[in-house]
N, C-alpha and C positions, 0 to 999 in steps of 0.2 A: 557133651553138646558140640555139634559141628561148628567150627569157626566160620563166621560169615566170609564170603568171597569178597575180594577187593579188586580195585582197578589193576593193582600190581599182579594179581593172580591171572587176570585176563591177558595182560601184556606178556607174561612169561609163557603162557600156553600158546600164544600166537607168535611169539618171538618178535614183538614190536615194542616201541617205546610206550611208557606210561602216558606221555603227552598225546600220542596218537590215539590211544584208547579213550582218553578224556575228551578229546575233540570229537571223536566218532560218536560217543555217547551223547554229546551235546548237539549232534546233528550238523557239525561244521561242514561247510561246502568245500573246505580245503582238503577233506579226506575223500579218497576214491570210493566209489559206490561199492566195489567188491570188498574193500577193507572194512567199510562201515557195516556191511552185512555180516562179515565174519565176526566182527566185534560184538554185534548184537546177538548173534547166534551163540557165541561163547558165553556171553553174559547170561543168556537163558539157560544154557547147560549147567553153568556153575551156580545158578540161582542167585545171581548178583543183584543187590538192591542198593541204590545210591544212599549215602549218608547225608540226609537233608540238613541235619544240624551242622555238620562240618561245612557243607556248601554255603549255608547261610552265614557262618562265622567268617569264611574267607571272602565272601562277596559283600558282607555287611547288609544283606537283604534276606529276609525270611521267605519271600515270595508268597506272603500271606497278607490278605487285606481283611479288615473287620467291617461288618455291616450291622448297624443297630436300627431296628424298626420298632414301632409301637406294638405291633402284633403281626403274626404270620397267618392268621386265619381269616384275612380279608383278601379279596381277589387282587386289589391294587398292589398290596405289599408283597404277596406271594409271587405275583407275576413280575414285579420289579426285581425281586431277588433272583428269579430265573434269568432275567436279562443280565444282571450283574455277573452271575456265575457263568453264563454263556460266554461273555466277553473275556472274563478273567481266565477261564479255562483255556481259551485260544492263545492267551499270552502266558501260559504256564504258571498262572497264579491260582492259589487255593483261597477259599472264602470261609471265614468264621462268622456265623450268623447268630445274633442275639436279639431277643425281644424284650423291650423295657416293660411291657404290660401297662403302658401309660403311666409309669411311676418315675418321677424325677430322681428319687434316691437310687432306685435300681439302675437307671440310666447312668448316673454318676459312677456307680461301682463298675458297671460294664465298661465304660470308657477308660477308667483307670486300669482295669484288668487288661484291656486290649493294648494300652500304651506300655504297660509293664511286660506284656508278652512280646514286645518288639515287633508288632505288625508293621508293615511298610506304609500303611495308610488306612483311613477310616471313612466310611460313608455312613451318615447318620440322619435319621428323621426324628425330630424331637418328640417327647411325650407331651400329653396335654397339660401336664403339671409344670413343665419347664418354663420358668420365667427368667432365670439367669443362666449365663452360659460360660461361667468361669471354668468349668470342668473341660470344656472344649478348648478354650483359650490356652489353658495349661498344656494341653497336648500340642497345640500349634506352636507354643513357645519352646517345646522340646524338639521342634523340627519335623514333626509327623504331619504329613499332608492330610487334610480333612475336606471332604465334599459334603455340603448340606443338601439333603434330598427332600423335595416337596415341602416339608415343614421346615422352612428356613427362618432366618432372622437377619435383621439389618446390622446388628451389633458386631458381627464377626466378619473380618475382612478375608473371607475365604470363598472358594468357588461354590456356586449354587446351581442346582438343577430343579426347576419347578414348573408346574402348570400355570398358565395364565388364568388363574381361578376367577378373577374379577370379570374378565371378558367371557369366560365360560358360563358363569351365572347370569350375566347380562343376556347372552344369546338364548339360554334356556328360558328365562323369564319372558323375553321378547316373543318366544315361540308361543307361550300360553296367552300372551296379550293378543297375538295374531289370531288365536283361536276364539277370540271374543271374551276372554276371562278378564275381569276387572277387579274382583275381590280376591286377590291372590295372597295366600299365606306363605310363610317361610319357616321351615323347621331346620335349625342349624345346630352347631356344636359349640364347645367351650370357646369363648372369645379370647382366651389366653393364647390360642393358636392363630398365627397370622393367616393361615389358609381359611379359617372360619371367618375372620374379619373380611378377607378379600371376597369370598363368595357372597357374604351378606351385603357388602358394598355394591357388588355387581347387580344383585337383586334390586337394591334401592335405586341404583342409577337407571335401570330399565324402567321402573315405575315412574321415576321423575321424567325420563325422556318421553314417556307416553302421556304425561300429564295426569298420572294417577297418584292420589295421595296415599302415603303409607299409613296403615292403621296399626297402632301399637299392639292391639290384642291379637293381630294376625302374625306376629313375629315371636317365635319361641326358640330359645337357645338351650339345648340340653347339656347336661353335665358329662354325658358319654354317648358314644355312637352305638346304641343298642336298639334292637327290634322292639323290646317292651316299652322303653321310654318314648319311642316314636309313636307307638300305639296309644299311650297315655296322652301324648300331645294331640293326636288326632281327635280323641274324645273331647279334650278341652276346647279345641277349635270348633267342633260340631255342636257343642253344648252352648256356645255363645249365641246370643240373639242375631248377630250379624255373621252368618256362616260364610266360609270361603267358597269360591267356585273353582279354585285351583290351588295346588300346593307345590312349592318347590322345596325339595329336600336336599340337605347338604351332601348326602351319600345315598347310594342305592339301598343299603341296609335299612336306612330310615324310611325310604319310600316303600320298601316291602312291608315294614312294620305298620306304616300308615295305611297301606292298601289292605292288609289283613283286618285291621280294625274297621276300616270303611265297609268291608264286606259284612262284618259282624253287625254293624249298625244299619245295614240294609241300604247303604249308599250306592247308587249306580255310577260306576266309573267307566267311561268319562262323561256320561250324559249329565250327571249332577255335579261331578267333581273331577277335575283333571289332576293327575299326580305325576310328578317327574322327579327323577333322581340324578345322581352324578357319579360317574365312575365306570359304568357299563360292566358291573359284576356279571359273571356267567349266569347267576340265578335270575337276574332281572328280566331276561328274555323268556324264562319259563313260567313266570307268574302269570296269572290270568286276571286282567289282560296284561300282556307284556308291557314293561315300563319304559317310557321315553326317558332318555338319559344323555349325559355328555360323556363320550368315550375318551379316556386318557390312554395314550400309547405307552402303557406302563412298562412293557417288556423293552421297548426301544429306549425309554427314559432310563431304565436300569442299565442298559448297555452304555448309554451316554455317560452316566455317572461313573461307571467303571473306567471308561476310556479317559475321561478327564482326570480321574484319580491316578491312573497309571502314568499318564503324561506328566503329572506333577511329581510322582515318585521318581520318574526318569530325570526330572529337572532338580532333584533334591540338592539344596545348597545354592541353587542359582536364583537370582531375582526374576520373578515372573508375575504377570498380572493375573488376578483371580478372574475366573470366567463366570458369567451369569447367563445361563441358558434358560429361556422361557419358552415352554412348549404349549402350542394351542390344542385345545380339546375339540372334539367333533360331535355335533348334534346327531343323535340317532332317534328318529321319530317312530314310536310304536303306538299300540292301541290305547294306552292309558291316557293319552291326551287327544 
């Protein structure tokens, strides 16, 4: 087996110092352009590949960050990951991506694995089952920076990036009220999640501000964010003697499920019933009729989370204040309302 080429081999071929080769490979501005080009060409000819493990040991940085999300098959999460990777790549960082599958136990194991793998930092969005946060506190106690993303909590003194979910739900509900809807239902998610609490609170605040009494039978909180559960909730709402004339859904996937069942029940949308979602999933504009929604800048939020984390990694060991970034969503009006 051919012995792997080293920096020393490149230096000997070009008759320059090892330090010069090292700086040229790092893109140092101290090295002349001609020398840098010669080093890169010789590295290519010798099939040289850097020893990432050795580099990480010498710098005490792995140049890897971990990302934990509930799932990757939803537009918000996948687009957020794209933003995280985009920013990280520009800063010469690699990203390890895990999904908890909305399982607290799996989330705990993932976080421990990442910490033991010596990642430089972690971005995490909690699962719907996560009520306690000791697993993240233990990582923070080990000096590993953590940024909470979208699904945050008040118990941890670390940086957070999230949508202003309460205001977003308020704006969305107010839009339906402005369309003359007064019997508005809400299909939400597990109230263990702060984001679910915030959006439901925004819905309630909008009703209260308009002088509309909340009706308990019009509020349904699901145990999971699925098409089928939303469809079942739609049937439950329509079978009640006091039917809704509008529905606010926690997420677009729930709005799509409600819309599908509404079609099956022969309900005319939006003539009889307005339906609105949250998140601006790609599929929401291809449904018939296209769904009114609140757009979250998920790609930019992902970039922001990565930027905040890398800044904290650079400040490792220094005292610094945690950042709390709250991002506004944007109303997109379509034919469903």
